[in-house]
C-alpha positions as CSV (number, residue, x, y, z in Angstrom):
1,M,-4.6,22.9,-0.9
2,T,-6.3,20.8,-3.4
3,V,-4.9,17.7,-5.0
4,L,-4.9,19.3,-8.4
5,E,-2.2,21.8,-7.0
6,F,0.3,18.9,-6.7
7,R,-0.3,18.1,-10.5
8,D,1.1,20.3,-13.3
9,S,-1.2,21.1,-16.0
10,E,-0.1,19.3,-19.1
11,S,-0.7,19.8,-22.7
12,S,-1.2,16.7,-24.9
13,A,2.3,16.7,-26.3
14,R,3.6,17.0,-22.8
15,R,1.4,14.2,-21.7
16,T,2.7,11.9,-24.3
17,V,6.2,12.8,-23.5
18,R,5.9,11.9,-20.1
19,W,4.2,8.5,-21.0
20,V,7.0,7.8,-23.2
21,R,9.5,8.6,-20.3
22,E,7.4,6.5,-17.8
23,W,7.5,3.4,-20.2
24,G,11.1,3.8,-20.3
25,W,11.5,3.9,-16.6
26,I,9.4,0.9,-16.3
27,A,11.6,-1.1,-18.8
28,S,14.8,0.1,-16.8
29,L,13.3,-1.9,-13.6
30,L,14.6,-5.0,-15.4
31,F,18.1,-3.8,-14.6
32,V,17.6,-2.7,-11.3
33,Q,18.5,-5.4,-8.8
34,K,18.0,-4.2,-5.4
35,I,14.5,-4.2,-4.5
36,P,14.4,-0.9,-2.2
37,N,16.0,0.9,-5.4
38,R,13.6,-0.6,-7.8
39,F,10.4,0.5,-6.0
40,S,11.8,3.6,-4.9
41,L,12.3,4.2,-8.8
42,V,8.7,3.2,-9.4
43,Y,7.2,5.5,-7.0
44,D,9.5,8.5,-7.7
45,K,9.2,8.3,-11.7
46,V,5.9,6.2,-12.5
47,I,3.2,6.0,-9.7
48,T,3.1,9.8,-9.2
49,G,0.2,12.2,-8.5
50,H,-0.3,12.3,-12.7
51,N,-1.0,8.7,-12.5
52,S,-3.3,8.6,-9.3
53,L,-6.8,7.7,-10.0
54,G,-8.1,9.8,-7.1
55,E,-10.0,13.1,-7.9
56,E,-9.9,14.4,-4.6
57,S,-7.2,12.5,-2.9
58,L,-3.8,10.9,-3.8
59,F,-4.6,7.4,-2.5
60,I,-2.7,4.9,-4.8
61,N,-4.3,1.7,-3.0
62,L,-7.1,-0.5,-4.6
63,G,-9.7,0.7,-2.1
64,Y,-12.3,-1.3,0.1
65,W,-15.5,-1.4,-1.9
66,K,-17.9,-3.3,0.6
67,D,-20.2,-0.6,1.2
68,S,-20.6,0.6,-2.3
69,P,-18.5,3.8,-2.5
70,Q,-18.7,5.6,-5.7
71,T,-15.1,6.9,-6.1
72,L,-11.8,5.7,-5.4
73,D,-11.3,8.5,-2.9
74,E,-14.2,7.0,-1.0
75,A,-12.9,3.4,-1.4
76,G,-9.4,4.6,-0.3
77,A,-10.5,6.3,2.9
78,A,-12.7,3.0,3.7
79,L,-9.6,1.2,3.4
80,A,-7.9,3.4,5.6
81,R,-10.5,3.5,8.2
82,L,-10.8,-0.4,8.2
83,V,-6.9,-0.3,9.1
84,A,-7.4,2.3,11.6
85,T,-10.4,0.3,13.1
86,E,-8.5,-2.9,13.4
87,A,-5.5,-1.1,15.0
88,R,-7.8,0.6,17.6
89,L,-6.3,4.0,16.9
90,G,-6.9,6.5,19.5
91,S,-5.5,9.7,21.0
92,D,-2.8,8.0,23.1
93,D,-1.2,6.3,20.0
94,V,2.3,6.6,18.6
95,V,1.8,5.4,14.9
96,V,4.6,4.3,12.5
97,D,2.9,4.1,9.1
98,V,5.3,2.1,6.9
99,G,5.2,2.8,3.0
100,C,2.9,5.7,3.5
101,G,2.4,6.7,-0.1
102,M,1.5,10.4,-0.4
103,G,-0.1,10.5,3.0
104,D,-3.8,10.3,2.5
105,Q,-4.4,7.6,5.2
106,D,-2.4,9.7,7.6
107,F,-4.2,13.0,7.2
108,L,-7.7,10.8,7.5
109,W,-6.4,9.1,10.6
110,A,-5.1,12.5,12.3
111,K,-8.4,14.1,11.8
112,E,-10.9,11.2,12.4
113,F,-8.8,8.9,15.1
114,G,-6.8,11.8,16.7
115,P,-3.4,9.9,17.5
116,K,-0.7,11.8,19.5
117,R,1.8,11.2,16.5
118,I,1.9,9.5,13.2
119,T,5.4,9.2,11.5
120,G,5.2,7.9,7.9
121,V,8.3,6.0,6.5
122,N,9.0,5.8,2.8
123,I,11.7,4.6,0.5
124,S,10.3,7.1,-2.2
125,A,11.9,10.6,-1.6
126,K,9.6,12.2,-4.1
127,Q,6.5,11.0,-2.0
128,I,8.2,12.2,1.2
129,E,8.5,15.5,-0.4
130,V,4.9,15.6,-1.7
131,S,3.5,14.3,1.8
132,T,5.5,16.7,3.9
133,A,4.0,19.5,1.8
134,R,0.6,18.3,1.8
135,A,0.7,18.0,5.7
136,A,1.9,21.4,6.1
137,A,-0.9,22.7,3.6
138,L,-3.3,20.9,5.7
139,G,-2.1,22.4,9.2
140,L,-1.2,19.0,10.4
141,S,2.9,19.0,10.6
142,D,2.6,19.0,14.4
143,V,0.9,15.5,14.1
144,V,2.2,14.0,11.2
145,E,5.7,14.0,9.9
146,Y,7.7,11.8,7.2
147,V,11.1,10.4,7.2
148,H,13.1,8.5,4.5
149,G,13.7,4.8,5.4
150,S,13.3,1.3,4.6
151,A,10.7,-1.2,5.8
152,N,13.5,-3.8,6.8
153,D,15.7,-1.2,8.7
154,L,12.9,1.1,10.3
155,P,14.7,4.4,11.6
156,Q,12.6,4.2,14.9
157,S,14.3,3.2,18.2
158,D,13.2,0.1,20.1
159,A,9.6,0.1,21.9
160,S,8.8,3.7,20.5
161,A,5.6,3.2,18.9
162,T,2.1,1.9,20.1
163,K,0.9,0.9,16.5
164,V,2.5,0.1,13.1
165,T,0.6,0.0,10.1
166,A,1.4,-1.0,6.3
167,L,-1.4,-0.1,4.0
168,E,-0.9,-2.1,0.6
169,S,2.9,-1.6,0.8
170,A,4.2,-4.7,2.1
171,L,4.0,-6.5,-1.1
172,H,6.9,-4.0,-2.0
173,F,9.2,-4.7,0.8
174,P,12.3,-6.7,0.3
175,S,11.2,-9.3,2.8
176,R,8.0,-9.2,4.9
177,P,9.6,-11.4,7.6
178,R,12.2,-8.9,8.2
179,F,9.6,-6.2,8.3
180,F,7.7,-8.1,10.8
181,E,10.8,-8.3,12.9
182,E,11.5,-4.7,12.7
183,A,7.8,-3.9,13.3
184,F,7.9,-6.1,16.5
185,R,11.2,-4.3,17.4
186,V,9.5,-0.8,17.4
187,L,6.4,-1.7,19.0
188,A,6.1,-1.3,22.6
189,P,4.8,-4.1,24.6
190,G,1.1,-4.2,24.2
191,G,1.3,-2.7,20.6
192,R,-0.3,-3.7,17.4
193,L,0.6,-4.1,13.7
194,V,-2.0,-4.0,11.1
195,T,-1.3,-4.4,7.3
196,A,-3.6,-4.5,4.5
197,D,-1.6,-6.5,1.7
198,V,-1.8,-8.1,-1.6
199,V,-0.4,-11.9,-1.7
200,P,-0.8,-14.8,-3.7
201,L,-3.9,-16.8,-3.5
202,A,-3.4,-20.2,-1.8
203,N,-3.2,-22.8,-4.7
204,K,-6.2,-24.6,-3.2
205,Y,-8.3,-21.6,-4.1
206,V,-7.2,-21.1,-7.6
207,S,-9.4,-22.8,-10.1
208,S,-8.1,-25.6,-11.9
209,E,-8.5,-24.0,-15.1
210,V,-6.6,-21.0,-14.1
211,R,-3.9,-23.2,-12.5
212,R,-2.9,-24.7,-15.9
213,S,-1.2,-21.6,-16.9
214,R,2.2,-21.5,-15.0
215,L,3.6,-18.8,-17.1
216,K,0.5,-16.5,-16.1
217,R,1.2,-17.3,-12.4
218,L,4.8,-16.5,-12.7
219,V,4.0,-13.2,-14.5
220,V,1.7,-12.1,-11.9
221,H,3.5,-13.2,-8.9
222,G,6.6,-11.4,-10.2
223,A,4.4,-8.3,-10.7
224,F,2.9,-8.2,-7.4
225,T,5.6,-9.6,-5.2
226,T,9.1,-8.8,-4.6
227,G,10.6,-12.1,-4.7
228,R,10.6,-15.6,-2.9
229,K,10.7,-14.1,0.5
230,N,7.6,-12.0,-0.4
231,N,5.9,-14.8,-2.3
232,T,3.7,-15.8,0.7
233,D,0.0,-16.9,0.8
234,A,-2.4,-15.8,3.8
235,E,-1.6,-19.0,6.0
236,E,2.3,-18.5,5.3
237,Y,2.0,-15.0,6.2
238,R,0.1,-15.7,9.5
239,Q,3.1,-18.2,10.5
240,A,5.8,-15.5,9.5
241,L,4.1,-13.1,11.9
242,L,4.0,-15.7,14.7
243,A,7.8,-16.6,13.9
244,A,8.5,-12.8,14.6
245,G,6.9,-13.1,18.0
246,F,3.4,-11.7,17.5
247,K,0.6,-13.2,19.4
248,D,-3.3,-13.2,18.8
249,V,-2.7,-13.0,15.0
250,R,-5.5,-12.6,12.8
251,V,-5.4,-12.9,8.9
252,Y,-8.6,-12.7,7.0
253,S,-9.3,-12.1,3.0
254,I,-11.3,-9.2,1.8
255,R,-10.4,-9.8,-2.0
256,D,-14.1,-10.1,-3.0
257,H,-14.6,-6.4,-1.9
258,V,-11.4,-5.2,-3.6
259,Y,-10.3,-6.6,-7.0
260,P,-13.9,-6.9,-8.8
261,Q,-15.3,-3.5,-7.8
262,Y,-11.8,-1.7,-8.6
263,A,-11.5,-3.1,-11.8
264,E,-15.0,-2.2,-12.6
265,Y,-14.5,1.5,-11.5
266,V,-11.3,1.8,-13.6
267,S,-13.3,0.6,-16.8
268,R,-16.1,2.9,-16.1
269,Q,-14.0,5.7,-15.6
270,R,-12.4,4.7,-19.1
271,D,-13.9,8.0,-20.7
272,H,-13.6,10.4,-17.9
273,P,-11.5,13.6,-18.4
274,Q,-9.2,12.6,-15.4
275,M,-8.3,9.2,-16.9
276,R,-6.7,11.0,-20.0
277,R,-3.6,12.0,-17.9
278,I,-3.1,8.3,-16.7
279,N,-0.5,6.2,-18.4
280,P,-2.5,3.9,-21.0
281,L,-0.1,0.8,-19.7
282,L,-1.5,1.5,-16.2
283,R,-4.9,2.1,-17.1
284,G,-4.9,-1.3,-18.9
285,F,-3.3,-3.2,-16.4
286,F,-5.7,-2.1,-13.8
287,G,-8.9,-2.1,-15.7
288,Q,-11.3,-4.8,-16.3
289,K,-9.2,-6.9,-18.9
290,G,-6.0,-6.6,-16.8
291,A,-7.6,-7.5,-13.7
292,D,-9.1,-10.8,-15.2
293,F,-5.6,-11.6,-16.0
294,W,-3.9,-11.0,-12.4
295,A,-6.9,-11.2,-10.0
296,P,-7.5,-14.9,-10.2
297,W,-4.0,-15.5,-8.8
298,L,-4.0,-13.0,-5.8
299,D,-5.5,-12.7,-2.6
300,Y,-6.0,-9.3,-0.6
301,I,-5.7,-9.8,3.1
302,V,-5.9,-7.8,6.5
303,A,-3.6,-9.1,9.3
304,V,-3.7,-8.0,12.8
305,A,-1.0,-9.0,15.4
306,D,-0.3,-8.0,18.9
307,K,3.2,-7.8,20.8
308,A,2.3,-9.3,24.3
309,P,2.0,-6.7,27.3
310,A,5.0,-6.2,29.3
311,G,5.2,-9.2,31.9
312,D,3.0,-11.4,29.9
313,C,5.2,-14.8,29.3
314,L,2.6,-16.8,27.7
């Protein structure tokens, strides 16, 4: 089943009506106080298949562009492979993928890395519906399943997984420290957590010219983080993982292989027929001019953290 089968054909009039409805949902976010409800609304009503930039996938991440992929499908797959490689996914693994989107990374992992089981956890009921249907269409339902749940209260039992992943989703969680505690709980001894995440760039790396605009900083951090508990730079992120009990924590930046190339790709695709279905507000925000506004304030990190093996008291 192709991605296009998950997108309704739209006339120009229907598309315009959808855009207006989406603008209304975006405006309504100002009145939704609870973070899980807010981001469930975003992904149920706004970040849908219609607004995905993928041509053959429904990846909604920014992608990893180090080896010059030509499409967002390829860049999204490259980011998924980077996370899987850092997680050392293999045939004995039971994976919990938190904030799993519409499932593309799970399908890629199932086919290329062959884990025993992948359970995607998502706060968005619509995305669970889409992911479940796509897994069935791909013949992967015996390996991949999807359940509704919050990152801050994972629906898995203690020590039930060997790997936990969060691919560009933890920025939307109510609290990263709480998610790290939950990931530590559900991981068996010797398990590993890997995240790819958008975080504020440490102040010392923000140019002095950019730092002068405190209003821009507040707007960008407000758009890309869920509040004070998630407003952590790379070093604070590492410290939070250690505080949750993880060992051998590595946090490194890949921002130079994400933001510039993604924005250039979106701008280059501006006249592509596929772009006409995407909400102009989202198109502008993630294009070159939008990225010039928000990218100087943001880092993009990969974090790798291990739970000590049983009997390891060090």
